[in-house]
Legacy VTK file of the C-alpha trace (Angstrom):
# vtk DataFile Version 3.0
C-alpha trace
ASCII
DATASET POLYDATA
POINTS 134 float
23.898 57.482 19.499
21.434 60.503 20.972
18.878 61.970 18.845
20.934 65.326 19.076
24.200 63.425 17.786
22.398 62.080 14.914
20.953 65.553 14.058
24.519 67.031 14.133
26.100 64.293 11.930
23.126 64.748 9.228
23.447 68.885 9.215
27.449 68.252 8.681
27.147 65.802 6.275
24.700 68.281 4.443
27.404 70.851 4.454
30.132 68.462 3.254
28.011 66.505 0.527
28.466 69.398 -2.241
32.005 69.043 -1.980
31.735 65.494 -1.232
34.722 64.395 -4.028
37.061 67.191 -3.094
36.532 66.082 0.746
37.150 62.224 0.278
39.926 63.069 -1.779
41.520 64.993 1.162
40.400 62.012 3.452
42.453 59.416 1.195
45.389 61.718 1.355
45.261 62.252 4.767
44.772 58.536 5.489
47.714 57.293 3.183
49.903 60.251 5.195
48.809 58.596 8.400
49.550 55.377 7.696
51.325 54.991 3.954
51.060 51.363 3.913
47.654 51.146 3.241
48.258 52.838 -0.196
49.341 49.224 -1.343
45.473 48.080 -0.416
44.403 50.455 -3.198
47.237 49.413 -5.604
45.007 49.147 -8.849
42.043 50.776 -7.419
40.062 53.056 -9.761
40.135 55.727 -7.094
37.288 58.030 -8.516
35.374 55.062 -8.399
36.292 54.220 -4.686
35.669 57.949 -3.750
32.426 57.634 -4.730
31.599 54.051 -2.749
32.829 55.531 0.125
30.478 58.901 -0.203
27.533 56.648 -0.923
28.174 54.406 1.825
28.414 56.854 4.274
25.384 58.642 2.768
23.278 55.512 3.447
24.564 55.107 7.247
23.820 58.741 7.995
20.521 58.168 6.360
19.528 55.487 8.853
21.320 56.450 11.963
18.001 56.022 14.162
17.504 52.569 12.895
21.312 51.224 12.847
20.235 47.748 13.437
18.358 47.720 10.215
22.242 48.483 8.651
24.098 46.044 10.513
24.231 43.000 8.139
25.495 45.365 5.584
28.133 46.677 7.986
29.135 43.149 8.806
29.390 42.509 5.127
31.184 45.216 4.635
33.773 44.350 7.423
33.971 41.138 6.056
34.528 42.209 2.689
37.575 44.683 3.833
39.479 41.693 5.829
39.692 40.125 2.238
41.047 43.156 0.873
43.708 42.996 3.572
42.589 45.260 6.305
43.605 44.754 9.649
42.021 46.071 13.035
44.760 48.523 13.497
43.704 50.207 10.366
40.496 51.159 11.325
41.795 53.822 13.802
43.910 55.336 11.039
40.645 55.815 9.114
39.166 57.248 12.066
41.710 59.779 12.524
41.456 60.407 8.907
37.824 61.012 8.625
37.637 63.105 11.975
40.519 65.358 10.290
39.078 65.940 6.916
35.699 66.643 8.501
37.261 69.228 10.819
39.032 70.681 7.866
35.807 70.681 5.760
33.726 72.139 8.045
35.938 74.784 9.402
34.030 77.019 11.860
31.453 74.765 11.887
33.162 71.610 13.400
32.470 71.889 16.993
33.228 69.954 19.830
29.726 68.623 19.864
30.278 67.808 15.970
33.901 66.281 16.834
32.087 63.708 19.677
29.015 63.176 17.249
31.018 61.852 14.589
33.351 59.860 16.832
30.381 57.987 18.145
29.063 57.639 14.521
32.279 55.919 13.091
32.540 53.926 16.439
29.523 52.581 15.506
30.806 51.641 11.930
33.997 50.557 12.564
32.729 48.719 15.845
30.300 46.542 13.823
32.598 46.286 10.654
35.702 44.625 12.904
33.564 42.131 15.395
32.259 40.649 11.878
35.659 40.531 10.440
LINES 1 135
134 0 1 2 3 4 5 6 7 8 9 10 11 12 13 14 15 16 17 18 19 20 21 22 23 24 25 26 27 28 29 30 31 32 33 34 35 36 37 38 39 40 41 42 43 44 45 46 47 48 49 50 51 52 53 54 55 56 57 58 59 60 61 62 63 64 65 66 67 68 69 70 71 72 73 74 75 76 77 78 79 80 81 82 83 84 85 86 87 88 89 90 91 92 93 94 95 96 97 98 99 100 101 102 103 104 105 106 107 108 109 110 111 112 113 114 115 116 117 118 119 120 121 122 123 124 125 126 127 128 129 130 131 132 133
C-alpha cells in the first residue's frame, strides 16, 4: 500500500471509530444478507464480543500498515483459526463486499473512489495473507 492509501484508511477509520459498534453491527447485517449461510458459523457466538474483536483486529492492522510485515504472523494465525471455524476461501469475498459497503454507508460523503481503492487494498492484503495461511 502507498503512504497515501495508508493515510486515507487511517483517516476514514478515525471517522468510523466513534460509531464502531454500530458500524460493525451493520457489517454483520450486510454479511448475513450477502451470504446467509455464514450465519451458521456464528451460531452460539456472543455477537457483542465478536463485534468488539473485529473492531480491535481492524484497529490493530490499521495501526501497523506501514510495517505490515510485522503483523503477517498474526494474520496467518488468524487465517488458520478461521479455517477451524469453517471459513472457506469464497467467504472472504463476501466479507470484503460487506466491509466496503459498510464503510461506504458509514462514511457517506467522505467515501471517495480513493477511499474505496485504499480500503480494497487494505482488505486484499489482510484477506490474502489469511487465505494463504489457511
